PyMOL CGO cylinders between C-alpha atoms (Angstrom):
from pymol import cmd
from pymol.cgo import CYLINDER

trace = [
    CYLINDER, 70.31, 31.51, 193.46, 67.47, 28.94, 193.75, 0.3, 1, 1, 1, 1, 1, 1,
    CYLINDER, 67.47, 28.94, 193.75, 65.81, 28.63, 196.95, 0.3, 1, 1, 1, 1, 1, 1,
    CYLINDER, 65.81, 28.63, 196.95, 66.18, 25.17, 198.30, 0.3, 1, 1, 1, 1, 1, 1,
    CYLINDER, 66.18, 25.17, 198.30, 62.73, 23.49, 198.78, 0.3, 1, 1, 1, 1, 1, 1,
    CYLINDER, 62.73, 23.49, 198.78, 62.07, 22.46, 202.38, 0.3, 1, 1, 1, 1, 1, 1,
    CYLINDER, 62.07, 22.46, 202.38, 62.22, 18.75, 203.00, 0.3, 1, 1, 1, 1, 1, 1,
    CYLINDER, 62.22, 18.75, 203.00, 59.33, 18.58, 205.48, 0.3, 1, 1, 1, 1, 1, 1,
    CYLINDER, 59.33, 18.58, 205.48, 56.77, 20.21, 202.85, 0.3, 1, 1, 1, 1, 1, 1,
    CYLINDER, 56.77, 20.21, 202.85, 55.81, 17.92, 200.14, 0.3, 1, 1, 1, 1, 1, 1,
    CYLINDER, 55.81, 17.92, 200.14, 52.33, 16.74, 198.51, 0.3, 1, 1, 1, 1, 1, 1,
    CYLINDER, 52.33, 16.74, 198.51, 50.62, 13.65, 200.05, 0.3, 1, 1, 1, 1, 1, 1,
    CYLINDER, 50.62, 13.65, 200.05, 47.32, 13.43, 197.96, 0.3, 1, 1, 1, 1, 1, 1,
    CYLINDER, 47.32, 13.43, 197.96, 45.67, 15.55, 195.30, 0.3, 1, 1, 1, 1, 1, 1,
    CYLINDER, 45.67, 15.55, 195.30, 42.07, 15.62, 194.04, 0.3, 1, 1, 1, 1, 1, 1,
    CYLINDER, 42.07, 15.62, 194.04, 42.81, 16.16, 190.51, 0.3, 1, 1, 1, 1, 1, 1,
    CYLINDER, 42.81, 16.16, 190.51, 39.26, 15.89, 189.30, 0.3, 1, 1, 1, 1, 1, 1,
    CYLINDER, 39.26, 15.89, 189.30, 38.04, 18.33, 191.62, 0.3, 1, 1, 1, 1, 1, 1,
    CYLINDER, 38.04, 18.33, 191.62, 38.98, 21.20, 189.11, 0.3, 1, 1, 1, 1, 1, 1,
    CYLINDER, 38.98, 21.20, 189.11, 37.04, 19.28, 186.30, 0.3, 1, 1, 1, 1, 1, 1,
    CYLINDER, 37.04, 19.28, 186.30, 34.06, 18.47, 188.22, 0.3, 1, 1, 1, 1, 1, 1,
    CYLINDER, 34.06, 18.47, 188.22, 33.46, 21.80, 190.15, 0.3, 1, 1, 1, 1, 1, 1,
    CYLINDER, 33.46, 21.80, 190.15, 34.09, 25.65, 189.77, 0.3, 1, 1, 1, 1, 1, 1,
    CYLINDER, 34.09, 25.65, 189.77, 36.30, 26.41, 192.63, 0.3, 1, 1, 1, 1, 1, 1,
    CYLINDER, 36.30, 26.41, 192.63, 35.02, 29.71, 194.07, 0.3, 1, 1, 1, 1, 1, 1,
    CYLINDER, 35.02, 29.71, 194.07, 37.57, 30.07, 196.96, 0.3, 1, 1, 1, 1, 1, 1,
    CYLINDER, 37.57, 30.07, 196.96, 40.01, 27.87, 198.88, 0.3, 1, 1, 1, 1, 1, 1,
    CYLINDER, 40.01, 27.87, 198.88, 41.26, 27.72, 202.51, 0.3, 1, 1, 1, 1, 1, 1,
    CYLINDER, 41.26, 27.72, 202.51, 43.79, 25.94, 204.57, 0.3, 1, 1, 1, 1, 1, 1,
    CYLINDER, 43.79, 25.94, 204.57, 42.73, 23.42, 207.47, 0.3, 1, 1, 1, 1, 1, 1,
    CYLINDER, 42.73, 23.42, 207.47, 44.49, 21.50, 209.93, 0.3, 1, 1, 1, 1, 1, 1,
    CYLINDER, 44.49, 21.50, 209.93, 43.47, 17.65, 210.25, 0.3, 1, 1, 1, 1, 1, 1,
    CYLINDER, 43.47, 17.65, 210.25, 43.08, 15.71, 213.49, 0.3, 1, 1, 1, 1, 1, 1,
    CYLINDER, 43.08, 15.71, 213.49, 44.98, 12.39, 213.07, 0.3, 1, 1, 1, 1, 1, 1,
    CYLINDER, 44.98, 12.39, 213.07, 46.12, 9.51, 215.12, 0.3, 1, 1, 1, 1, 1, 1,
    CYLINDER, 46.12, 9.51, 215.12, 49.97, 8.27, 215.43, 0.3, 1, 1, 1, 1, 1, 1,
    CYLINDER, 49.97, 8.27, 215.43, 49.76, 5.69, 212.83, 0.3, 1, 1, 1, 1, 1, 1,
    CYLINDER, 49.76, 5.69, 212.83, 48.07, 7.81, 210.47, 0.3, 1, 1, 1, 1, 1, 1,
    CYLINDER, 48.07, 7.81, 210.47, 50.71, 10.34, 210.43, 0.3, 1, 1, 1, 1, 1, 1,
    CYLINDER, 50.71, 10.34, 210.43, 53.26, 7.43, 209.83, 0.3, 1, 1, 1, 1, 1, 1,
    CYLINDER, 53.26, 7.43, 209.83, 51.42, 6.21, 207.02, 0.3, 1, 1, 1, 1, 1, 1,
    CYLINDER, 51.42, 6.21, 207.02, 51.06, 9.70, 205.54, 0.3, 1, 1, 1, 1, 1, 1,
    CYLINDER, 51.06, 9.70, 205.54, 54.91, 9.96, 205.66, 0.3, 1, 1, 1, 1, 1, 1,
    CYLINDER, 54.91, 9.96, 205.66, 55.08, 6.83, 203.53, 0.3, 1, 1, 1, 1, 1, 1,
    CYLINDER, 55.08, 6.83, 203.53, 52.48, 8.49, 201.01, 0.3, 1, 1, 1, 1, 1, 1,
    CYLINDER, 52.48, 8.49, 201.01, 49.49, 6.08, 201.46, 0.3, 1, 1, 1, 1, 1, 1,
    CYLINDER, 49.49, 6.08, 201.46, 46.22, 8.37, 200.96, 0.3, 1, 1, 1, 1, 1, 1,
    CYLINDER, 46.22, 8.37, 200.96, 43.44, 9.07, 198.69, 0.3, 1, 1, 1, 1, 1, 1,
    CYLINDER, 43.44, 9.07, 198.69, 41.13, 11.91, 199.06, 0.3, 1, 1, 1, 1, 1, 1,
    CYLINDER, 41.13, 11.91, 199.06, 39.58, 11.80, 195.47, 0.3, 1, 1, 1, 1, 1, 1,
    CYLINDER, 39.58, 11.80, 195.47, 36.13, 10.36, 196.60, 0.3, 1, 1, 1, 1, 1, 1,
    CYLINDER, 36.13, 10.36, 196.60, 36.21, 12.33, 199.94, 0.3, 1, 1, 1, 1, 1, 1,
    CYLINDER, 36.21, 12.33, 199.94, 34.21, 15.84, 200.79, 0.3, 1, 1, 1, 1, 1, 1,
    CYLINDER, 34.21, 15.84, 200.79, 33.81, 17.79, 203.93, 0.3, 1, 1, 1, 1, 1, 1,
    CYLINDER, 33.81, 17.79, 203.93, 30.58, 18.65, 205.80, 0.3, 1, 1, 1, 1, 1, 1,
    CYLINDER, 30.58, 18.65, 205.80, 29.73, 21.10, 208.49, 0.3, 1, 1, 1, 1, 1, 1,
    CYLINDER, 29.73, 21.10, 208.49, 27.98, 19.03, 211.22, 0.3, 1, 1, 1, 1, 1, 1,
    CYLINDER, 27.98, 19.03, 211.22, 27.35, 20.09, 214.87, 0.3, 1, 1, 1, 1, 1, 1,
    CYLINDER, 27.35, 20.09, 214.87, 29.29, 23.29, 214.56, 0.3, 1, 1, 1, 1, 1, 1,
    CYLINDER, 29.29, 23.29, 214.56, 32.34, 21.55, 213.37, 0.3, 1, 1, 1, 1, 1, 1,
    CYLINDER, 32.34, 21.55, 213.37, 33.96, 20.48, 210.13, 0.3, 1, 1, 1, 1, 1, 1,
    CYLINDER, 33.96, 20.48, 210.13, 34.53, 17.04, 209.18, 0.3, 1, 1, 1, 1, 1, 1,
    CYLINDER, 34.53, 17.04, 209.18, 36.43, 15.21, 206.41, 0.3, 1, 1, 1, 1, 1, 1,
    CYLINDER, 36.43, 15.21, 206.41, 34.36, 12.03, 205.22, 0.3, 1, 1, 1, 1, 1, 1,
    CYLINDER, 34.36, 12.03, 205.22, 35.44, 9.06, 203.19, 0.3, 1, 1, 1, 1, 1, 1,
    CYLINDER, 35.44, 9.06, 203.19, 38.97, 9.90, 202.87, 0.3, 1, 1, 1, 1, 1, 1,
    CYLINDER, 38.97, 9.90, 202.87, 41.41, 7.02, 202.70, 0.3, 1, 1, 1, 1, 1, 1,
    CYLINDER, 41.41, 7.02, 202.70, 44.74, 6.70, 204.84, 0.3, 1, 1, 1, 1, 1, 1,
    CYLINDER, 44.74, 6.70, 204.84, 46.40, 3.30, 204.23, 0.3, 1, 1, 1, 1, 1, 1,
    CYLINDER, 46.40, 3.30, 204.23, 47.15, 1.23, 207.38, 0.3, 1, 1, 1, 1, 1, 1,
    CYLINDER, 47.15, 1.23, 207.38, 50.67, 1.55, 208.84, 0.3, 1, 1, 1, 1, 1, 1,
    CYLINDER, 50.67, 1.55, 208.84, 51.95, -2.24, 208.98, 0.3, 1, 1, 1, 1, 1, 1,
    CYLINDER, 51.95, -2.24, 208.98, 54.38, -1.65, 212.03, 0.3, 1, 1, 1, 1, 1, 1,
    CYLINDER, 54.38, -1.65, 212.03, 51.60, -0.37, 214.07, 0.3, 1, 1, 1, 1, 1, 1,
    CYLINDER, 51.60, -0.37, 214.07, 50.05, -3.91, 214.62, 0.3, 1, 1, 1, 1, 1, 1,
    CYLINDER, 50.05, -3.91, 214.62, 47.90, -3.48, 218.04, 0.3, 1, 1, 1, 1, 1, 1,
    CYLINDER, 47.90, -3.48, 218.04, 47.54, 0.40, 217.55, 0.3, 1, 1, 1, 1, 1, 1,
    CYLINDER, 47.54, 0.40, 217.55, 46.66, 0.79, 214.11, 0.3, 1, 1, 1, 1, 1, 1,
    CYLINDER, 46.66, 0.79, 214.11, 43.94, 3.08, 212.74, 0.3, 1, 1, 1, 1, 1, 1,
    CYLINDER, 43.94, 3.08, 212.74, 40.59, 2.79, 210.84, 0.3, 1, 1, 1, 1, 1, 1,
    CYLINDER, 40.59, 2.79, 210.84, 41.20, 3.73, 207.28, 0.3, 1, 1, 1, 1, 1, 1,
    CYLINDER, 41.20, 3.73, 207.28, 37.98, 5.41, 206.26, 0.3, 1, 1, 1, 1, 1, 1,
    CYLINDER, 37.98, 5.41, 206.26, 37.21, 7.14, 209.44, 0.3, 1, 1, 1, 1, 1, 1,
    CYLINDER, 37.21, 7.14, 209.44, 35.67, 10.68, 209.90, 0.3, 1, 1, 1, 1, 1, 1,
    CYLINDER, 35.67, 10.68, 209.90, 38.57, 12.98, 210.57, 0.3, 1, 1, 1, 1, 1, 1,
    CYLINDER, 38.57, 12.98, 210.57, 37.90, 16.39, 212.37, 0.3, 1, 1, 1, 1, 1, 1,
    CYLINDER, 37.90, 16.39, 212.37, 39.15, 19.52, 210.32, 0.3, 1, 1, 1, 1, 1, 1,
    CYLINDER, 39.15, 19.52, 210.32, 40.66, 22.48, 212.25, 0.3, 1, 1, 1, 1, 1, 1,
    CYLINDER, 40.66, 22.48, 212.25, 39.54, 26.02, 210.98, 0.3, 1, 1, 1, 1, 1, 1,
    CYLINDER, 39.54, 26.02, 210.98, 38.68, 29.14, 212.97, 0.3, 1, 1, 1, 1, 1, 1,
    CYLINDER, 38.68, 29.14, 212.97, 35.23, 30.19, 214.03, 0.3, 1, 1, 1, 1, 1, 1,
    CYLINDER, 35.23, 30.19, 214.03, 35.21, 32.85, 211.32, 0.3, 1, 1, 1, 1, 1, 1,
    CYLINDER, 35.21, 32.85, 211.32, 36.12, 30.45, 208.58, 0.3, 1, 1, 1, 1, 1, 1,
    CYLINDER, 36.12, 30.45, 208.58, 33.59, 27.90, 209.97, 0.3, 1, 1, 1, 1, 1, 1,
    CYLINDER, 33.59, 27.90, 209.97, 30.80, 30.27, 209.55, 0.3, 1, 1, 1, 1, 1, 1,
    CYLINDER, 30.80, 30.27, 209.55, 31.74, 31.45, 206.19, 0.3, 1, 1, 1, 1, 1, 1,
    CYLINDER, 31.74, 31.45, 206.19, 31.85, 27.75, 205.00, 0.3, 1, 1, 1, 1, 1, 1,
    CYLINDER, 31.85, 27.75, 205.00, 28.41, 27.14, 206.83, 0.3, 1, 1, 1, 1, 1, 1,
    CYLINDER, 28.41, 27.14, 206.83, 27.01, 30.07, 204.79, 0.3, 1, 1, 1, 1, 1, 1,
    CYLINDER, 27.01, 30.07, 204.79, 28.51, 29.03, 201.45, 0.3, 1, 1, 1, 1, 1, 1,
    CYLINDER, 28.51, 29.03, 201.45, 27.21, 25.48, 201.97, 0.3, 1, 1, 1, 1, 1, 1,
    CYLINDER, 27.21, 25.48, 201.97, 23.70, 26.94, 202.80, 0.3, 1, 1, 1, 1, 1, 1,
    CYLINDER, 23.70, 26.94, 202.80, 23.58, 28.47, 199.26, 0.3, 1, 1, 1, 1, 1, 1,
    CYLINDER, 23.58, 28.47, 199.26, 22.10, 26.12, 196.55, 0.3, 1, 1, 1, 1, 1, 1,
    CYLINDER, 22.10, 26.12, 196.55, 24.67, 23.77, 195.02, 0.3, 1, 1, 1, 1, 1, 1,
    CYLINDER, 24.67, 23.77, 195.02, 27.77, 24.64, 197.06, 0.3, 1, 1, 1, 1, 1, 1,
    CYLINDER, 27.77, 24.64, 197.06, 30.02, 22.08, 198.58, 0.3, 1, 1, 1, 1, 1, 1,
    CYLINDER, 30.02, 22.08, 198.58, 33.53, 21.93, 200.18, 0.3, 1, 1, 1, 1, 1, 1,
    CYLINDER, 33.53, 21.93, 200.18, 35.54, 19.88, 198.05, 0.3, 1, 1, 1, 1, 1, 1,
    CYLINDER, 35.54, 19.88, 198.05, 39.18, 18.64, 199.51, 0.3, 1, 1, 1, 1, 1, 1,
    CYLINDER, 39.18, 18.64, 199.51, 41.85, 19.45, 196.88, 0.3, 1, 1, 1, 1, 1, 1,
    CYLINDER, 41.85, 19.45, 196.88, 45.41, 18.80, 198.12, 0.3, 1, 1, 1, 1, 1, 1,
    CYLINDER, 45.41, 18.80, 198.12, 46.69, 17.09, 201.32, 0.3, 1, 1, 1, 1, 1, 1,
    CYLINDER, 46.69, 17.09, 201.32, 50.21, 17.88, 202.26, 0.3, 1, 1, 1, 1, 1, 1,
    CYLINDER, 50.21, 17.88, 202.26, 52.64, 18.54, 204.68, 0.3, 1, 1, 1, 1, 1, 1,
    CYLINDER, 52.64, 18.54, 204.68, 53.53, 22.40, 205.46, 0.3, 1, 1, 1, 1, 1, 1,
    CYLINDER, 53.53, 22.40, 205.46, 57.06, 23.66, 205.98, 0.3, 1, 1, 1, 1, 1, 1,
    CYLINDER, 57.06, 23.66, 205.98, 56.90, 22.71, 209.60, 0.3, 1, 1, 1, 1, 1, 1,
    CYLINDER, 56.90, 22.71, 209.60, 55.85, 19.23, 208.82, 0.3, 1, 1, 1, 1, 1, 1,
    CYLINDER, 55.85, 19.23, 208.82, 52.33, 19.38, 209.78, 0.3, 1, 1, 1, 1, 1, 1,
    CYLINDER, 52.33, 19.38, 209.78, 49.61, 17.76, 207.91, 0.3, 1, 1, 1, 1, 1, 1,
    CYLINDER, 49.61, 17.76, 207.91, 47.35, 20.48, 206.05, 0.3, 1, 1, 1, 1, 1, 1,
    CYLINDER, 47.35, 20.48, 206.05, 44.47, 20.08, 203.75, 0.3, 1, 1, 1, 1, 1, 1,
    CYLINDER, 44.47, 20.08, 203.75, 43.63, 22.63, 201.00, 0.3, 1, 1, 1, 1, 1, 1,
    CYLINDER, 43.63, 22.63, 201.00, 39.68, 22.73, 200.72, 0.3, 1, 1, 1, 1, 1, 1,
    CYLINDER, 39.68, 22.73, 200.72, 37.75, 24.59, 197.96, 0.3, 1, 1, 1, 1, 1, 1,
    CYLINDER, 37.75, 24.59, 197.96, 34.28, 26.06, 198.16, 0.3, 1, 1, 1, 1, 1, 1,
    CYLINDER, 34.28, 26.06, 198.16, 32.80, 24.68, 194.97, 0.3, 1, 1, 1, 1, 1, 1,
    CYLINDER, 32.80, 24.68, 194.97, 29.64, 24.60, 192.78, 0.3, 1, 1, 1, 1, 1, 1,
    CYLINDER, 29.64, 24.60, 192.78, 29.18, 21.44, 190.51, 0.3, 1, 1, 1, 1, 1, 1,
    CYLINDER, 29.18, 21.44, 190.51, 29.68, 21.64, 186.80, 0.3, 1, 1, 1, 1, 1, 1,
    CYLINDER, 29.68, 21.64, 186.80, 26.94, 20.49, 184.32, 0.3, 1, 1, 1, 1, 1, 1,
    CYLINDER, 26.94, 20.49, 184.32, 27.91, 18.24, 181.51, 0.3, 1, 1, 1, 1, 1, 1,
    CYLINDER, 27.91, 18.24, 181.51, 28.13, 21.22, 179.17, 0.3, 1, 1, 1, 1, 1, 1,
    CYLINDER, 28.13, 21.22, 179.17, 30.54, 23.07, 181.34, 0.3, 1, 1, 1, 1, 1, 1,
    CYLINDER, 30.54, 23.07, 181.34, 32.91, 20.10, 181.56, 0.3, 1, 1, 1, 1, 1, 1,
    CYLINDER, 32.91, 20.10, 181.56, 32.89, 19.88, 177.70, 0.3, 1, 1, 1, 1, 1, 1,
    CYLINDER, 32.89, 19.88, 177.70, 33.65, 23.48, 177.44, 0.3, 1, 1, 1, 1, 1, 1,
    CYLINDER, 33.65, 23.48, 177.44, 36.68, 22.94, 179.88, 0.3, 1, 1, 1, 1, 1, 1,
    CYLINDER, 36.68, 22.94, 179.88, 37.99, 20.04, 177.77, 0.3, 1, 1, 1, 1, 1, 1,
    CYLINDER, 37.99, 20.04, 177.77, 37.47, 21.91, 174.55, 0.3, 1, 1, 1, 1, 1, 1,
    CYLINDER, 37.47, 21.91, 174.55, 39.45, 25.14, 175.98, 0.3, 1, 1, 1, 1, 1, 1,
    CYLINDER, 39.45, 25.14, 175.98, 42.13, 22.77, 177.33, 0.3, 1, 1, 1, 1, 1, 1,
    CYLINDER, 42.13, 22.77, 177.33, 42.55, 21.16, 173.88, 0.3, 1, 1, 1, 1, 1, 1,
    CYLINDER, 42.55, 21.16, 173.88, 42.63, 24.54, 172.07, 0.3, 1, 1, 1, 1, 1, 1,
    CYLINDER, 42.63, 24.54, 172.07, 45.30, 25.83, 174.62, 0.3, 1, 1, 1, 1, 1, 1,
    CYLINDER, 45.30, 25.83, 174.62, 47.46, 22.70, 173.75, 0.3, 1, 1, 1, 1, 1, 1,
    CYLINDER, 47.46, 22.70, 173.75, 47.08, 23.08, 169.99, 0.3, 1, 1, 1, 1, 1, 1,
    CYLINDER, 47.08, 23.08, 169.99, 47.65, 26.80, 170.04, 0.3, 1, 1, 1, 1, 1, 1,
    CYLINDER, 47.65, 26.80, 170.04, 51.04, 26.11, 171.85, 0.3, 1, 1, 1, 1, 1, 1,
    CYLINDER, 51.04, 26.11, 171.85, 51.84, 23.37, 169.34, 0.3, 1, 1, 1, 1, 1, 1,
    CYLINDER, 51.84, 23.37, 169.34, 51.29, 25.98, 166.61, 0.3, 1, 1, 1, 1, 1, 1,
    CYLINDER, 51.29, 25.98, 166.61, 53.24, 28.61, 168.18, 0.3, 1, 1, 1, 1, 1, 1,
    CYLINDER, 53.24, 28.61, 168.18, 56.10, 26.24, 168.87, 0.3, 1, 1, 1, 1, 1, 1,
    CYLINDER, 56.10, 26.24, 168.87, 56.04, 25.02, 165.19, 0.3, 1, 1, 1, 1, 1, 1,
    CYLINDER, 56.04, 25.02, 165.19, 55.92, 28.62, 163.85, 0.3, 1, 1, 1, 1, 1, 1,
    CYLINDER, 55.92, 28.62, 163.85, 58.82, 29.49, 166.21, 0.3, 1, 1, 1, 1, 1, 1,
    CYLINDER, 58.82, 29.49, 166.21, 61.05, 26.82, 164.61, 0.3, 1, 1, 1, 1, 1, 1,
    CYLINDER, 61.05, 26.82, 164.61, 60.40, 28.03, 161.03, 0.3, 1, 1, 1, 1, 1, 1,
]
cmd.load_cgo(trace, "trace")
């Protein structure tokens, strides 16, 4: 029997270039502090985290440059689209992130924004190291080879 998916849990925004541009070493889930009109806008699917990043500043974790579309029905109590949003993680995770960013070339990249099974907005963060151009070419070549291999196997199974 197929398990029913929870109607509350669904993907809001995804940073698809993150895996192409970075080597993701580990990931973690963080909560996010939002205003009321932001949550309504996210329910309609108006968000973009493609050019955003996370930063540890003053002992707190912040999501910078993320976009949440304005909610048209909230005329006077709207929100700022590209404001800095505080991320909620435990002190242990925050210190781990602080140490990882302290190493050379490491950064915190938002990968997915979604509603969890309880209907709460969560952000999946990746601790990543930037790829060089040669690494990106290697990733593309590997992906192309996997596609071609699957095609050949499919063709051979038909014969």
